[in-house]
N, CA, C and O atoms as a printed pandas DataFrame, in Angstrom:
     atom_number atom_name residue_name chain_id  residue_number  x_coord  y_coord  z_coord
0              1         N          MET        A               1  165.990 -125.396   78.507
1              2        CA          MET        A               1  166.686 -125.857   79.685
2              3         C          MET        A               1  165.788 -125.804   80.917
3              4         O          MET        A               1  165.778 -126.748   81.707
4              5         N          PHE        A               2  165.049 -124.745   81.095
5              6        CA          PHE        A               2  164.141 -124.629   82.220
6              7         C          PHE        A               2  162.734 -124.943   81.750
7              8         O          PHE        A               2  162.346 -124.591   80.637
8              9         N          THR        A               3  161.967 -125.615   82.616
9             10        CA          THR        A               3  160.584 -125.927   82.267
10            11         C          THR        A               3  159.651 -125.113   83.136
11            12         O          THR        A               3  160.010 -124.671   84.227
12            13         N          LYS        A               4  158.472 -124.929   82.638
13            14        CA          LYS        A               4  157.468 -124.209   83.418
14            15         C          LYS        A               4  156.986 -125.093   84.557
15            16         O          LYS        A               4  157.028 -126.320   84.469
16            17         N          LYS        A               5  156.539 -124.468   85.602
17            18        CA          LYS        A               5  156.073 -125.194   86.783
18            19         C          LYS        A               5  154.920 -126.131   86.439
19            20         O          LYS        A               5  154.851 -127.241   86.967
20            21         N          GLU        A               6  154.011 -125.700   85.559
21            22        CA          GLU        A               6  152.875 -126.522   85.186
22            23         C          GLU        A               6  153.321 -127.802   84.481
23            24         O          GLU        A               6  152.771 -128.876   84.722
24            25         N          GLU        A               7  154.329 -127.677   83.603
25            26        CA          GLU        A               7  154.845 -128.854   82.891
26            27         C          GLU        A               7  155.522 -129.817   83.862
27            28         O          GLU        A               7  155.378 -131.032   83.731
28            29         N          PHE        A               8  156.257 -129.284   84.832
29            30        CA          PHE        A               8  156.930 -130.117   85.825
30            31         C          PHE        A               8  155.904 -130.878   86.664
31            32         O          PHE        A               8  156.074 -132.068   86.932
32            33         N          MET        A               9  154.849 -130.196   87.072
33            34        CA          MET        A               9  153.826 -130.828   87.902
34            35         C          MET        A               9  153.097 -131.933   87.142
35            36         O          MET        A               9  152.717 -132.935   87.748
36            37         N          LYS        A              10  152.893 -131.781   85.842
37            38        CA          LYS        A              10  152.239 -132.805   85.038
38            39         C          LYS        A              10  153.101 -134.058   84.939
39            40         O          LYS        A              10  152.575 -135.171   84.902
40            41         N          ASN        A              11  154.413 -133.886   84.896
41            42        CA          ASN        A              11  155.334 -135.009   84.732
42            43         C          ASN        A              11  155.729 -135.672   86.036
43            44         O          ASN        A              11  156.362 -136.728   86.014
44            45         N          THR        A              12  155.376 -135.090   87.169
45            46        CA          THR        A              12  155.737 -135.651   88.464
46            47         C          THR        A              12  154.819 -136.819   88.785
47            48         O          THR        A              12  153.597 -136.691   88.722
48            49         N          ASP        A              13  155.408 -137.958   89.130
49            50        CA          ASP        A              13  154.642 -139.159   89.463
50            51         C          ASP        A              13  154.300 -139.137   90.943
51            52         O          ASP        A              13  155.194 -139.202   91.787
52            53         N          THR        A              14  153.008 -139.045   91.267
53            54        CA          THR        A              14  152.593 -138.983   92.668
54            55         C          THR        A              14  152.672 -140.337   93.357
55            56         O          THR        A              14  152.552 -140.403   94.580
56            57         N          ASN        A              15  152.873 -141.428   92.605
57            58        CA          ASN        A              15  152.967 -142.751   93.211
58            59         C          ASN        A              15  154.284 -142.947   93.948
59            60         O          ASN        A              15  154.422 -143.919   94.690
60            61         N          THR        A              16  155.250 -142.064   93.773
61            62        CA          THR        A              16  156.537 -142.219   94.427
62            63         C          THR        A              16  156.562 -141.579   95.812
63            64         O          THR        A              16  157.593 -141.597   96.484
64            65         N          ALA        A              17  155.452 -141.023   96.238
65            66        CA          ALA        A              17  155.398 -140.368   97.544
66            67         C          ALA        A              17  155.559 -141.395   98.659
67            68         O          ALA        A              17  154.992 -142.486   98.603
68            69         N          ILE        A              18  156.344 -141.028   99.672
69            70        CA          ILE        A              18  156.510 -141.875  100.852
70            71         C          ILE        A              18  155.938 -141.107  102.035
71            72         O          ILE        A              18  156.414 -140.023  102.373
72            73         N          ASN        A              19  154.916 -141.675  102.660
73            74        CA          ASN        A              19  154.245 -141.060  103.792
74            75         C          ASN        A              19  154.773 -141.692  105.072
75            76         O          ASN        A              19  154.925 -142.911  105.148
76            77         N          MET        A              20  155.054 -140.862  106.086
77            78        CA          MET        A              20  155.622 -141.386  107.326
78            79         C          MET        A              20  154.814 -140.953  108.544
79            80         O          MET        A              20  154.353 -139.815  108.638
80            81         N          ILE        A              21  154.658 -141.888  109.467
81            82        CA          ILE        A              21  154.124 -141.595  110.794
82            83         C          ILE        A              21  155.274 -141.891  111.753
83            84         O          ILE        A              21  155.618 -143.050  111.983
84            85         N          GLY        A              22  155.854 -140.854  112.299
85            86        CA          GLY        A              22  157.069 -140.982  113.084
86            87         C          GLY        A              22  156.846 -141.548  114.474
87            88         O          GLY        A              22  155.723 -141.601  114.975
88            89         N          SER        A              23  157.936 -141.966  115.079
89            90        CA          SER        A              23  157.929 -142.489  116.436
90            91         C          SER        A              23  157.438 -141.404  117.392
91            92         O          SER        A              23  157.838 -140.246  117.274
92            93         N          GLY        A              24  156.574 -141.776  118.336
93            94        CA          GLY        A              24  156.022 -140.824  119.285
94            95         C          GLY        A              24  154.756 -140.144  118.786
95            96         O          GLY        A              24  154.177 -139.320  119.495
96            97         N          THR        A              25  154.314 -140.481  117.565
97            98        CA          THR        A              25  153.110 -139.898  116.971
98            99         C          THR        A              25  151.975 -140.910  117.001
99           100         O          THR        A              25  152.180 -142.084  116.694
100          101         N          THR        A              26  150.773 -140.459  117.373
101          102        CA          THR        A              26  149.576 -141.296  117.341
102          103         C          THR        A              26  148.559 -140.631  116.430
103          104         O          THR        A              26  148.230 -139.458  116.604
104          105         N          ILE        A              27  148.062 -141.389  115.453
105          106        CA          ILE        A              27  147.053 -140.886  114.527
106          107         C          ILE        A              27  145.823 -141.763  114.645
107          108         O          ILE        A              27  145.926 -142.989  114.667
108          109         N          THR        A              28  144.654 -141.130  114.723
109          110        CA          THR        A              28  143.384 -141.840  114.756
110          111         C          THR        A              28  142.634 -141.530  113.470
111          112         O          THR        A              28  142.316 -140.374  113.189
112          113         N          GLY        A              29  142.353 -142.567  112.691
113          114        CA          GLY        A              29  141.647 -142.394  111.427
114          115         C          GLY        A              29  142.182 -143.337  110.376
115          116         O          GLY        A              29  143.214 -143.981  110.565
116          117         N          ASP        A              30  141.470 -143.414  109.263
117          118        CA          ASP        A              30  141.853 -144.305  108.174
118          119         C          ASP        A              30  142.730 -143.564  107.179
119          120         O          ASP        A              30  142.568 -142.361  106.973
120          121         N          ILE        A              31  143.670 -144.290  106.557
121          122        CA          ILE        A              31  144.562 -143.720  105.560
122          123         C          ILE        A              31  144.326 -144.415  104.237
123          124         O          ILE        A              31  144.331 -145.644  104.163
124          125         N          VAL        A              32  144.119 -143.624  103.184
125          126        CA          VAL        A              32  144.017 -144.129  101.818
126          127         C          VAL        A              32  145.081 -143.401  101.020
127          128         O          VAL        A              32  145.129 -142.171  101.026
128          129         N          SER        A              33  145.948 -144.159  100.323
129          130        CA          SER        A              33  147.063 -143.550   99.619
130          131         C          SER        A              33  147.428 -144.356   98.381
131          132         O          SER        A              33  147.143 -145.551   98.296
132          133         N          LYS        A              34  148.057 -143.692   97.430
133          134        CA          LYS        A              34  148.604 -144.379   96.265
134          135         C          LYS        A              34  150.086 -144.674   96.464
135          136         O          LYS        A              34  150.655 -145.499   95.750
136          137         N          GLY        A              35  150.713 -144.005   97.428
137          138        CA          GLY        A              35  152.142 -144.158   97.661
138          139         C          GLY        A              35  152.458 -145.083   98.817
139          140         O          GLY        A              35  151.565 -145.671   99.427
140          141         N          ASP        A              36  153.738 -145.204   99.105
141          142        CA          ASP        A              36  154.212 -146.043  100.197
142          143         C          ASP        A              36  153.965 -145.361  101.542
143          144         O          ASP        A              36  153.901 -144.134  101.624
144          145         N          ILE        A              37  153.826 -146.169  102.592
145          146        CA          ILE        A              37  153.561 -145.654  103.931
146          147         C          ILE        A              37  154.505 -146.346  104.913
147          148         O          ILE        A              37  154.637 -147.570  104.903
148          149         N          ARG        A              38  155.159 -145.552  105.759
149          150        CA          ARG        A              38  155.993 -146.097  106.829
150          151         C          ARG        A              38  155.400 -145.660  108.160
151          152         O          ARG        A              38  155.123 -144.478  108.365
152          153         N          VAL        A              39  155.206 -146.619  109.065
153          154        CA          VAL        A              39  154.625 -146.336  110.380
154          155         C          VAL        A              39  155.635 -146.736  111.450
155          156         O          VAL        A              39  155.963 -147.913  111.604
156          157         N          ASP        A              40  156.122 -145.735  112.190
157          158        CA          ASP        A              40  156.989 -145.989  113.337
158          159         C          ASP        A              40  156.279 -145.603  114.637
159          160         O          ASP        A              40  156.771 -145.897  115.727
160          161         N          GLY        A              41  155.138 -144.952  114.521
161          162        CA          GLY        A              41  154.332 -144.553  115.667
162          163         C          GLY        A              41  153.132 -145.473  115.812
163          164         O          GLY        A              41  153.234 -146.682  115.600
164          165         N          VAL        A              42  151.985 -144.886  116.178
165          166        CA          VAL        A              42  150.756 -145.657  116.394
166          167         C          VAL        A              42  149.679 -145.136  115.446
167          168         O          VAL        A              42  149.428 -143.933  115.377
168          169         N          LEU        A              43  149.050 -146.054  114.720
169          170        CA          LEU        A              43  147.914 -145.717  113.867
170          171         C          LEU        A              43  146.697 -146.471  114.379
171          172         O          LEU        A              43  146.682 -147.702  114.384
172          173         N          LYS        A              44  145.672 -145.733  114.814
173          174        CA          LYS        A              44  144.417 -146.342  115.263
174          175         C          LYS        A              44  143.411 -146.167  114.133
175          176         O          LYS        A              44  142.569 -145.270  114.163
176          177         N          GLY        A              45  143.513 -147.030  113.152
177          178        CA          GLY        A              45  142.679 -146.958  111.965
178          179         C          GLY        A              45  143.257 -147.877  110.906
179          180         O          GLY        A              45  144.262 -148.549  111.136
180          181         N          SER        A              46  142.624 -147.903  109.754
181          182        CA          SER        A              46  143.062 -148.821  108.700
182          183         C          SER        A              46  143.922 -148.108  107.665
183          184         O          SER        A              46  143.919 -146.881  107.563
184          185         N          ILE        A              47  144.658 -148.909  106.900
185          186        CA          ILE        A              47  145.474 -148.413  105.786
186          187         C          ILE        A              47  145.035 -149.143  104.531
187          188         O          ILE        A              47  144.899 -150.366  104.521
188          189         N          ASN        A              48  144.814 -148.376  103.476
189          190        CA          ASN        A              48  144.529 -148.945  102.163
190          191         C          ASN        A              48  145.417 -148.201  101.175
191          192         O          ASN        A              48  145.207 -147.014  100.926
192          193         N          THR        A              49  146.411 -148.890  100.608
193          194        CA          THR        A              49  147.351 -148.241   99.715
194          195         C          THR        A              49  147.661 -149.106   98.505
195          196         O          THR        A              49  147.571 -150.332   98.560
196          197         N          GLN        A              50  148.022 -148.457   97.424
197          198        CA          GLN        A              50  148.449 -149.158   96.221
198          199         C          GLN        A              50  149.967 -149.308   96.217
199          200         O          GLN        A              50  150.558 -149.648   95.192
200          201         N          GLY        A              51  150.589 -149.057   97.347
201          202        CA          GLY        A              51  152.034 -149.148   97.474
202          203         C          GLY        A              51  152.434 -150.139   98.551
203          204         O          GLY        A              51  151.751 -151.132   98.799
204          205         N          LYS        A              52  153.564 -149.840   99.186
205          206        CA          LYS        A              52  154.146 -150.710  100.205
206          207         C          LYS        A              52  153.913 -150.119  101.592
207          208         O          LYS        A              52  153.976 -148.903  101.776
208          209         N          VAL        A              53  153.645 -150.982  102.558
209          210        CA          VAL        A              53  153.534 -150.573  103.954
210          211         C          VAL        A              53  154.741 -151.112  104.701
211          212         O          VAL        A              53  155.018 -152.311  104.665
212          213         N          VAL        A              54  155.460 -150.223  105.379
213          214        CA          VAL        A              54  156.586 -150.605  106.222
214          215         C          VAL        A              54  156.210 -150.260  107.651
215          216         O          VAL        A              54  155.939 -149.101  107.965
216          217         N          LEU        A              55  156.192 -151.261  108.514
217          218        CA          LEU        A              55  155.872 -151.065  109.929
218          219         C          LEU        A              55  157.138 -151.284  110.730
219          220         O          LEU        A              55  157.652 -152.400  110.804
220          221         N          GLY        A              56  157.642 -150.204  111.336
221          222        CA          GLY        A              56  158.861 -150.275  112.130
222          223         C          GLY        A              56  158.691 -151.103  113.385
223          224         O          GLY        A              56  157.571 -151.430  113.775
224          225         N          GLN        A              57  159.803 -151.443  114.017
225          226        CA          GLN        A              57  159.806 -152.327  115.177
226          227         C          GLN        A              57  158.975 -151.766  116.329
227          228         O          GLN        A              57  158.345 -152.537  117.054
228          229         N          GLU        A              58  158.956 -150.464  116.515
229          230        CA          GLU        A              58  158.184 -149.841  117.592
230          231         C          GLU        A              58  156.801 -149.406  117.122
231          232         O          GLU        A              58  156.037 -148.856  117.914
232          233         N          GLY        A              59  156.459 -149.637  115.857
233          234        CA          GLY        A              59  155.191 -149.200  115.290
234          235         C          GLY        A              59  154.043 -150.144  115.614
235          236         O          GLY        A              59  154.239 -151.341  115.820
236          237         N          THR        A              60  152.820 -149.569  115.655
237          238        CA          THR        A              60  151.614 -150.340  115.920
238          239         C          THR        A              60  150.493 -149.854  115.006
239          240         O          THR        A              60  150.281 -148.651  114.853
240          241         N          ILE        A              61  149.778 -150.805  114.399
241          242        CA          ILE        A              61  148.602 -150.485  113.605
242          243         C          ILE        A              61  147.424 -151.240  114.203
243          244         O          ILE        A              61  147.459 -152.464  114.327
244          245         N          GLU        A              62  146.381 -150.501  114.572
245          246        CA          GLU        A              62  145.183 -151.101  115.168
246          247         C          GLU        A              62  144.026 -150.971  114.183
247          248         O          GLU        A              62  143.039 -150.288  114.459
248          249         N          GLY        A              63  144.153 -151.623  113.044
249          250        CA          GLY        A              63  143.137 -151.588  112.003
250          251         C          GLY        A              63  143.579 -152.425  110.825
251          252         O          GLY        A              63  144.739 -152.829  110.748
252          253         N          ASP        A              64  142.671 -152.686  109.912
253          254        CA          ASP        A              64  142.978 -153.524  108.758
254          255         C          ASP        A              64  143.987 -152.848  107.840
255          256         O          ASP        A              64  144.001 -151.625  107.702
256          257         N          VAL        A              65  144.831 -153.663  107.216
257          258        CA          VAL        A              65  145.835 -153.177  106.271
258          259         C          VAL        A              65  145.608 -153.879  104.943
259          260         O          VAL        A              65  145.548 -155.107  104.884
260          261         N          VAL        A              66  145.481 -153.092  103.870
261          262        CA          VAL        A              66  145.362 -153.614  102.513
262          263         C          VAL        A              66  146.441 -152.919  101.693
263          264         O          VAL        A              66  146.472 -151.692  101.607
264          265         N          CYS        A              67  147.340 -153.722  101.082
265          266        CA          CYS        A              67  148.442 -153.130  100.334
266          267         C          CYS        A              67  148.978 -154.118   99.295
267          268         O          CYS        A              67  148.535 -155.264   99.220
268          269         N          ILE        A              68  149.932 -153.652   98.503
269          270        CA          ILE        A              68  150.576 -154.498   97.502
270          271         C          ILE        A              68  151.700 -155.310   98.155
271          272         O          ILE        A              68  151.755 -156.530   98.004
272          273         N          ASN        A              69  152.598 -154.625   98.884
273          274        CA          ASN        A              69  153.718 -155.260   99.583
274          275         C          ASN        A              69  153.741 -154.758  101.024
275          276         O          ASN        A              69  153.286 -153.650  101.307
276          277         N          ALA        A              70  154.272 -155.576  101.935
277          278        CA          ALA        A              70  154.384 -155.155  103.328
278          279         C          ALA        A              70  155.656 -155.717  103.945
279          280         O          ALA        A              70  156.052 -156.852  103.680
280          281         N          ASP        A              71  156.283 -154.893  104.775
281          282        CA          ASP        A              71  157.475 -155.271  105.525
282          283         C          ASP        A              71  157.156 -154.958  106.986
283          284         O          ASP        A              71  157.153 -153.794  107.386
284          285         N          VAL        A              72  156.886 -156.000  107.784
285          286        CA          VAL        A              72  156.370 -155.815  109.141
286          287         C          VAL        A              72  157.421 -156.200  110.180
287          288         O          VAL        A              72  157.924 -157.324  110.195
288          289         N          SER        A              73  157.741 -155.231  111.051
289          290        CA          SER        A              73  158.625 -155.483  112.184
290          291         C          SER        A              73  157.910 -155.212  113.501
291          292         O          SER        A              73  158.372 -155.649  114.555
292          293         N          GLY        A              74  156.783 -154.492  113.457
293          294        CA          GLY        A              74  156.055 -154.096  114.656
294          295         C          GLY        A              74  154.811 -154.940  114.893
295          296         O          GLY        A              74  154.798 -156.138  114.613
296          297         N          THR        A              75  153.753 -154.296  115.418
297          298        CA          THR        A              75  152.534 -154.986  115.833
298          299         C          THR        A              75  151.339 -154.548  114.990
299          300         O          THR        A              75  151.101 -153.356  114.798
300          301         N          ILE        A              76  150.590 -155.538  114.489
301          302        CA          ILE        A              76  149.330 -155.275  113.804
302          303         C          ILE        A              76  148.229 -155.988  114.567
303          304         O          ILE        A              76  148.281 -157.202  114.762
304          305         N          ASN        A              77  147.225 -155.221  115.002
305          306        CA          ASN        A              77  146.109 -155.780  115.757
306          307         C          ASN        A              77  144.860 -155.824  114.888
307          308         O          ASN        A              77  143.829 -155.267  115.265
308          309         N          ALA        A              78  144.933 -156.469  113.747
309          310        CA          ALA        A              78  143.787 -156.609  112.836
310          311         C          ALA        A              78  144.201 -157.516  111.686
311          312         O          ALA        A              78  145.197 -158.233  111.778
312          313         N          LYS        A              79  143.437 -157.481  110.611
313          314        CA          LYS        A              79  143.699 -158.322  109.448
314          315         C          LYS        A              79  144.597 -157.571  108.462
315          316         O          LYS        A              79  144.442 -156.367  108.259
316          317         N          ILE        A              80  145.538 -158.299  107.852
317          318        CA          ILE        A              80  146.394 -157.718  106.826
318          319         C          ILE        A              80  146.183 -158.496  105.521
319          320         O          ILE        A              80  146.204 -159.726  105.508
320          321         N          THR        A              81  145.982 -157.759  104.435
321          322        CA          THR        A              81  145.788 -158.354  103.120
322          323         C          THR        A              81  146.852 -157.790  102.194
323          324         O          THR        A              81  146.866 -156.592  101.911
324          325         N          VAL        A              82  147.751 -158.663  101.717
325          326        CA          VAL        A              82  148.849 -158.258  100.853
326          327         C          VAL        A              82  148.715 -159.003   99.541
327          328         O          VAL        A              82  148.582 -160.227   99.537
328          329         N          SER        A              83  148.749 -158.279   98.412
329          330        CA          SER        A              83  148.529 -158.931   97.121
330          331         C          SER        A              83  149.803 -159.513   96.516
331          332         O          SER        A              83  149.716 -160.389   95.655
332          333         N          GLN        A              84  151.006 -159.049   96.945
333          334        CA          GLN        A              84  152.229 -159.593   96.365
334          335         C          GLN        A              84  153.171 -160.178   97.409
335          336         O          GLN        A              84  153.206 -161.398   97.574
336          337         N          LEU        A              85  153.935 -159.352   98.120
337          338        CA          LEU        A              85  154.981 -159.861   99.005
338          339         C          LEU        A              85  154.789 -159.370  100.438
339          340         O          LEU        A              85  154.702 -158.168  100.689
340          341         N          LEU        A              86  154.725 -160.320  101.375
341          342        CA          LEU        A              86  154.654 -160.011  102.801
342          343         C          LEU        A              86  155.937 -160.481  103.454
343          344         O          LEU        A              86  156.289 -161.657  103.370
344          345         N          SER        A              87  156.640 -159.558  104.109
345          346        CA          SER        A              87  157.881 -159.881  104.799
346          347         C          SER        A              87  157.680 -159.645  106.293
347          348         O          SER        A              87  157.420 -158.522  106.723
348          349         N          LEU        A              88  157.802 -160.719  107.083
349          350        CA          LEU        A              88  157.650 -160.630  108.531
350          351         C          LEU        A              88  159.014 -160.787  109.193
351          352         O          LEU        A              88  159.693 -161.793  108.988
352          353         N          LYS        A              89  159.410 -159.811  109.974
353          354        CA          LYS        A              89  160.672 -159.878  110.699
354          355         C          LYS        A              89  160.449 -160.635  112.006
355          356         O          LYS        A              89  159.308 -160.899  112.385
356          357         N          SER        A              90  161.522 -160.980  112.686
357          358        CA          SER        A              90  161.411 -161.772  113.919
358          359         C          SER        A              90  160.693 -161.003  115.024
359          360         O          SER        A              90  160.150 -161.625  115.937
360          361         N          SER        A              91  160.673 -159.675  114.971
361          362        CA          SER        A              91  160.004 -158.869  115.989
362          363         C          SER        A              91  158.538 -158.606  115.660
363          364         O          SER        A              91  157.844 -157.964  116.449
364          365         N          ALA        A              92  158.045 -159.087  114.508
365          366        CA          ALA        A              92  156.663 -158.855  114.086
366          367         C          ALA        A              92  155.690 -159.574  115.003
367          368         O          ALA        A              92  155.955 -160.680  115.473
368          369         N          ASN        A              93  154.540 -158.913  115.253
369          370        CA          ASN        A              93  153.498 -159.481  116.103
370          371         C          ASN        A              93  152.158 -159.213  115.430
371          372         O          ASN        A              93  151.712 -158.068  115.354
372          373         N          LEU        A              94  151.516 -160.281  114.941
373          374        CA          LEU        A              94  150.218 -160.151  114.293
374          375         C          LEU        A              94  149.139 -160.761  115.173
375          376         O          LEU        A              94  149.208 -161.936  115.534
376          377         N          ASN        A              95  148.148 -159.954  115.512
377          378        CA          ASN        A              95  147.031 -160.412  116.349
378          379         C          ASN        A              95  145.750 -160.343  115.559
379          380         O          ASN        A              95  144.686 -160.685  116.077
């Protein structure tokens, strides 16, 4: 009924991680991830992920974005490369 911690950690899929940059937060640097990323604050750097990028309406990314899927409502001031599905909301601003 109970499993050992080591067995649980082996079976946990790290690709399901959701990383968040909250509103009012500014991060300077590049992000590389296997999981999904949500940005509601400001990122001054690039994102490279094997997951989905969600950019909130008040969010800003000032660097290149490379991802599988993207849902953009905020501002991107660089190049975005999406391999599958790109969803742009009416508030999206790509420069």
